[in-house]
N, C-alpha and C positions, 0 to 999 in steps of 0.2 A: 803224740798229739793225734786224736782222731782226725781223719781226713774229711774234707768237704765232700758232699754229694756232687756227682757230675751235674752240669747244668740240666735243668728239667723244667717242664711246664706242666702244672696240674690242671686238668680240664674236667668239666662236667660237675664240679662241686658247687655248693653254695658258700660264698666267701663273705666274711665280715670286713667290709671296707667303708671308710668314711662314715661310720656310725650306723650302717644299714647292711642288711643281708642282700647280696647281689649274686646273680648267676654269671660268672665270668671266670677266666683262667687266671692263674698266678704262676709266675716264673721265678726261679731262684738260680743263682750262679755265684760262685766264689763267696759263699756265706751271706749274700745279700739278696734282697728282693729286686728283681730286674725286669727288663723287657726283652722282646725279641722272639723270633721263631726258634723254639728249642724242642728237643725230643719230648714227647708227651706221655703222661701217665693219667689214665682215666680214673677219676675219683667220683664218678656219679654216685649219688646216694650218701655223700659225705658232706660235713661242714668243715671248712678250713677257717680256723679262728686264730687270733694272735696267741703266741705262747704265754703261759701263765707266769706272772711275776708275783712271787710269794714273799712278803716282807717279814714274816715271822713264822718259823716252824721249829718245834722242838722234838718232833718225832725221831730225829736222828739219835736222841738219847737211848731209845729202845734198840737201835742197831749197835750202839757202842756198848751198852750194858743191858741186855735183854732181861737180866735179873740183877738186883743190886750187888749180889756177891759173885756174879759171873760176867765180868767185863771181857770184851774182846779188844784186840788191837785197834787203835784209832783208825788206821788206814783201811781195815776191814769194814768198820762201821761206816766210814765215809763212802766207800765204794757201794755198799748196800743202800745208803741214803741217796746217792746219786742216781741209782737205777730206779728206786721207788719214786723219786721225784719225777723222773722222765716218764715213767709209766702212767703218771697222773697228769701229764701235760705241762709240767713245770719246766720252764726254760731258764729262769733266773730265780734263785731262792736264797734267803738269809737263814742261817742256822742260829737260833736264839740261844746263846750260851751265857750262863750266869757269871757274874763277877761279884761274889757275895761273901758275907761273913758265915754263911751256912755251911761252908766246907764241902767235902765230897765232890760230887760231879759239878757243883757250881762254885768251887773255890777258884781263886786267881791262878793257882798252879794248873788246874784242869783247863782253864780258859787258855792259858798260854800254850799248853800242850796241844790243844785243838787247833789253835792258830798255826802253829808250826806244822802240824800234820796236814792241814789243808793246803798250806804253801807247798809242801812236798807232793801232795796228790794232784795239784793243779794241772800238770802236764798230761795226766790221764783223764781229766775231768770231762764228762759229757754235758751235764747241766752246769750253768754258771752259778756255782755255789759260793756264798760269801758268809761272813759272820756278823751277826748283830750281837753286841754286848749288852746284857741286861745288868746294869750297874746298880747295886743296892746303895741307897742314899747314905747309909751309915758305914761305908768302907773308907772313912776319912784318911786313915794311915796309908792307903795304897795309891794316892793321887799320882805321884811321879811314876810309879810302876805301871799304872794304867795308861798314862799318856805315852810312855815309851813303847808299850805294847801296841797301842793303837797306831802309832807312827811306823813302827817296825813292820807290822803286818798289813798295813794299808786298810785298817778297819774304817768303814765309811758310814756306820749307823750304830747309834747307842741309844738305849732308853734307860731312864731312871725308874726304879721301883723301891718300895719299902714294905717288907714282909714282917716287920717287927710286931705290929699290932695283931697280925694274923697268928703269930706264934703265941702271944699272950692270950688271945681269945681261945686258941686250941687248948692251952694249959688249963684254962678255967672250965671250958665246956666240952671239949672233945679230946680227952687225954689219949685215947686210942689212936687218933689221927696224928697227934704230936709224936707218939712213939714211932709210928710208921715213918714220919718225916725225918726224925732223928736217925732211925735205923738206915734209911736210904742213904744218908750222908755219913754213915760209919761212926755214929756217936750214940752214947747213952742219952736218955732224956735229960739227966742232970747236966751233962756236958753241953748239950744243945741249949738249954736254958742259961747256962753260964755264958755261952757265946752271945745269946740274946741280950743279957745284961751288959756285957762288955760293949756291944754295939750301941745300946741305948745310952751309955755313958758318953758317947761321941756326939750326942744331939746338939750341944751348943756350937760345935764346929761345922755341922752339916751345911748351913747356908753358905758359908765361905767356900767350903769344898765344892759345892755344886756350881757356884759362880766361877770358881777357878777352872773347873772342867769345861763349863760352857764357853768361857773366853778362849780357852785353848782349842776347843772343837771348832769354833768360828774361824780361827786362824788356820786350822788344818783342813777346812772344808768338810768336816764331819757333820752329818745331819743327826739330830737328836730329838728325843721326845720323852714321854713318860708312859708308864704301864700301870694299869689298874687304878686309875684315878677314881676315888670314891665320891667326890663331890666337886661342885663348880669352883670352890675356893682353891682346892688343890690344883685343879687344871689351870686356873689363872696364875698361881704362883709359878708353876713350871713354864707357862707361856711367857711370863715376864722375863725369865732368864734366857729365853730362846729355844726352850724345849717344846717346839710347836706341834709335834706329832702326838696325837692322843690315841694310845694303843690300849684297847680293851677297857674303856671307861666302864665302871661297874654299875653305874646308875644313869637314869635318863638325865638327871641334872648335870652330871659331869659331861655327858655327850652334848647336851644343849649348850653348855658353856663353851665347849670347844668350837662348835659351829658358829656361835655368836662372835667368836674371836677369829673366825676363818682358819682355825686349826684343823687339819685333816683328821678324821676319825677312822680308826681301823678296828674291825670286829672279827671275831672268830667264825670261820666257815662251819665248824662243827656245831656251833650254837644254832646256826640257820638250818643245817641239814638234819639235826636231831629235834628241832622244834623248841629249843630252850637251852639255857646254860646249865652245864653239869655242876657248876659251883653255886647255883642259885642267884646269879647276877641278872642284870637286865636282859630281856629277850632281844637278841639281835634282829630278829624278824620285825618286832615291834618298832625298834629304832629305825630300821630301814624304811618301814612304812611311813614314819614321821619325818623322813628326810635327814636323819641324824647319823648317817654312815657314808663314808666315801669309798672304802675298800675293804675287802675280806682277805683274811690270811688263814693259812692251814692250821695254825695253833699246834695241836697235838696229833693231827691226822691228815696226811696229804690228800687222800681221796675225797675229803670233805669239800675241797674247792670246786670241782665241777659239779658235785652233787648239790651244793648250796645254790649254784647258779640255776640248775633245773628246778629246784624247789621254789625259788623266787619267781621263775617263769610260770610254773604251774599254779602258784597262788595268785598270779595276776599282779604282783607287786612291781615287776620290771619286765620289759621286753628282753629277748635274748641279747640283743646288742647292748642294752643298758646293763643287764646283769653281768655279762662277760667283761664289760669295761671295768667292773669293780674288782676283777682279778687280773686285769692286764693293763689297760690304758691308765687307769687312775693310780695304781701302785707305781707304775713307771714314772708318772708325772710327780708323785710325791717324793720319790727318791731321785728325781732329776736325771732320768735316763732317756734322753731324747731319741735314741736309736731303737727303742723297743716298746712293746705295748700296743702297737698298731701295725697293720699290714699296709705298707706303702713303699714306693720305689726308693731304693737306697738304704732302707732300714735293714737291721739284722734279720736274717731269715730265721725267725722264731715262730714256729707253727705248731698248733695243736689240731689234729685231724680227728674228728668225731663221727662215728657211725650215726646217721640221722635216725635210724630205726631203733637201735639199742641204746643210744646216747653214751656209748662206751668210747673212751679214748683208744684209738687204734694206731696212731702214729704221732710221734713228737720229733720235731726238728729244731735243734737249738744252735743258732749261729751257723746254719747251713750244714750241720752235721746230724746224721740220723741217730737219735738217741733211744728211740723205742719204736717197735713195729710189731703188730699182732693182728689176728683175725683176718677178715676178708681183705683188708688193706694190704696185709703182708703178701697174700697170694697175688694180688694185682701188681703190686710193686715188683715182686720177684719175677713175675712173668714178663713185665715190660723191660726190666733190666737185662734179663736173659735175651730177649729179642734184640735189644740194642747191642749187646756183646756179640751176638751172632752176626748182626749186620756189619759190625766193625771188622769181623774176621773176613 
């Protein structure tokens, strides 16, 4: 298990506290934010912000299988994911793993293998990595297996999604994309469409299946929502069974319905950073401007989180404290993590340190452990630690 940093006080930086940027010091000890006169590290010219809480990221798939036919061991991919997350200021992150009829990397077998690998990797973990299960609605026959896996591995977040209509649409209009999808999962197009047909045959049993899962999740304390809601009616149906988190609504109507029901809306940071959806869905920037988004997630690209914040600031849509809350405080509140998302006494020492001039993440501290250090911050930190060691001698 990585060791805590020795007690330190960071001075000279601009710190996000109580919803505003303040010039004050911040001290950490034993993995928590604390008080008291401690050895100091000068971080003048830097911003100290709460560590990023990422509720949905699937970039880990590229570390596990950089190419569909060239997978690496799960522990290798998890270690690389851990370090990439830390380098982008993430201190708590959910790996969005499929539980699907699609097979391949999103099959239940792969999901259970990833859960077991993450359990084994946890003693060496830097970032607090967890698993979000993306459960396809038409996986009716896996109910007991899914619930046993959730309980065995302590899964705390599940979202429901339905890709069957997408498969049928691709078969009609974009056969080349369907071929790519099937190939990624180790199937021929014929076998893939056979799996689609088999899943479609489960449709009459889907409502009871989802209600059974929802009831079990409530009893287990698992939070759950839905992914890619296309319209308000779909969002309302999921909300009625307790799936209150609206992840990536694809239209304004779906996002507006979620907000009308006080369901939190999550959108992709790459959508903001790139200026639009790569899938042709609703513009996250437009939805944010209309007050229809609560939090941003990394989706397929971890660096998009801090970049999206700066884009919102530059566009004048949010102040820095407001935009940063969308990747720290608000996600922590949505997943009911009272000890993180804000910088305050007694909370976990989760910090993201950013160079004010370059806007680059140069240091990340997760739970009081140094997980990333680069640039000028590294020079200052190393110099100060060396001075402290010399004084101790």
